N, C-alpha and C positions, 0 to 999 in steps of 0.2 A: 377764400381765406380771408379776403378785406373783412367780409360782412364780419367771420366769427371771430377776428380781431376789436373790429368795433363792440362787439357784444361781449369779448372780455375786457373791454378797455371801461364800459361803461356798470360793467357787474363790481369793477373794482373801484372804480369811482365813488358808488353806493353805498358798496360794503367798508371802504376806508375815509368818508362822508367828504371828501373833496369839492369846494364850494365851485366844482365848473358851471362855464354858464352853456346855457344852452340856446338854438343847438350845436353841436359837434358839427364842425365845416368835415364834408367829405367829396372827393370829388375824385374821377377815372382822368389818365392818359395814357396815349401812347408811349413808347419809349423814345427816346432824343438819341441824336448822335451828338449832342453838345457832352464834352466831357467835364461841365461842372454843374450839369443839373440832378438832381435827385434819381432823375427817369433812363439815367444812361442806361446807355446797352453795353459802352466800352469795359467799364469796370475796371479798370488800372490798363489793357489791354489795347490790341488795336482793333478797332471797327470791322467787324465781317457783315457786310450788308450784304451776304447771300444767306447769312444764319436763320434760319428759321424761327430762331426763339427771338431775336433780332427784330424782324421783321413783325414780330403779332406779340409782342413783348406791349402788359399794361399793368399800370400802376396807379396804386393808392395813393390820396394824396389826403393828409388828415390835420386839417386848422387846430392848434390849440394853443389856445389863446387866454385871457385874463384881461378885464375889465379893468382900469384904473380911475381912480375916481382925479374931474382937475386940478389944477394946482390951485385954483380959486377954492376950492370943497377941502383941500386941506394943504395949507398954509404953512408948516410945520413940515412937509414930507412925509409925516408917521408913518400914515396910511397905507403910501403909495408903494415905502418900501418895506412895512409888514406884507403885504400884497405881494409884491416882486419876489422876495425872497419866500415865500408860501409858494408861490407857482415853481421856482426854480427847486425849493426843497421838495415839495411833495405832489405836484401835479404832473411835471416833468419828469420825474424818476419812474413813479407809476406809467406813467405812458412808456420811457426805454423799457421798463420793466416786460413790460404788455408785451408790446413788441421786440422785445430780442427775440422770440422764438416766430416772428414774423417775415427777420430781415429786417425792421423798419432803420430807415435811415435818415439821419437828422440833416437837413437845410446846411450848407454850408454858412450860406450868408444870414443864417437865426443863430447860429452858435458865438457866443462867447467866448472873451479870452478868455483860458480856462481858470479856475481858483482851484486848482486841487486836484486829487488824483483822479477823481470820479471826472471831472472835466476834461482834464489830460486824455481820459480813455474815449471819452467821447470823440475829442476832436483826431485820433490817432486813428478813430476806426473811419472817419470822413478824409482822411488821407491818405488811408489803406484802398480804400475804395477807389478813386480818383487815380493811385499810383503816382510812383515817384515824375514820369513825367510831363504829366501835368500841373503836377505841384511846384515844378521846377520852371513851368512856364508862366503861370499865375504869378509866383512868386519876381519874375523877372520884371512880366509885367505892373505890378505893384510897386516895385522899384523905380522904376522909369514914372509913371502916372501917379502912385501917392505915395512921395517919399518922406 
């Protein structure tokens, strides 16, 4: 499945002329008992250690990045802003579109504060995957440690 995703993503990148840096990073990992991990085998419910699927889960991580010029080379910030917006509007949307049929999940720590309906849908999908109990625990911890 993960190689099919990568092949389809590369095809979409090429056909849409997205200036994606190469190579695209892809790694694999086993499942995690951490409820905040994108490789979590908890998925909003209690972890079941005896589950065959949980003990043998394999996840693929795909690093989606875009390089920015240093501030020295872009004193106005125009190029950095243009690249950032293109990254969010073209590359990230394309990755999510291709990834939707593969169960792609954005890493919660990589999400920006939602700005619009599309981004809110993404943020909500992460909250749904973690489940209300995990979100409540994280929000309480954030209130204490990052007021």
